[in-house]
C-alpha positions, 0 to 999 in steps of 0.5 A: 557183577559176577566174576565171569563177566570180568575181562582178563588183565592186561597180561602184556602190561604186567609183562612189561612190569616184570621185564622193566623192573628186571632191567632195572634190578640189572642195570648197575653190574658193572663192566658192560654187563648191567648195560647189556642186561638192563639196557636190552631188558629195558628195550624189550619192556619198552616195547611191551608196554607200547603194546600194552598200552594199547590193549589197555586203551582198546579196553577203556583204560583197564590194565594200564597201570603196569605200564606206567609203573614200566614206563618209570622203570624204563627211563630210570634204567635209561637215566642210569645208563646214561650216568654210567651205570653198567659200564662203570666199575 
């Protein structure tokens, strides 16, 4: 198989991955800063993950792995926020 016939990677899935990771990293910042930054980025990552999943399914399953990791990051961020991350000092 030549490289010219390969389909490009799922850029939306990778965007969800990196935005979700940034949200997870920024979530522990206290005094509601982490809630706003981490929570906001995780919502954006959730939308990107949904779009990336639809694109991956349309490509026959190509590029779904970053979406899976993005969803894990999103769930960890939401779980951390529900336990007080980004809110409590």
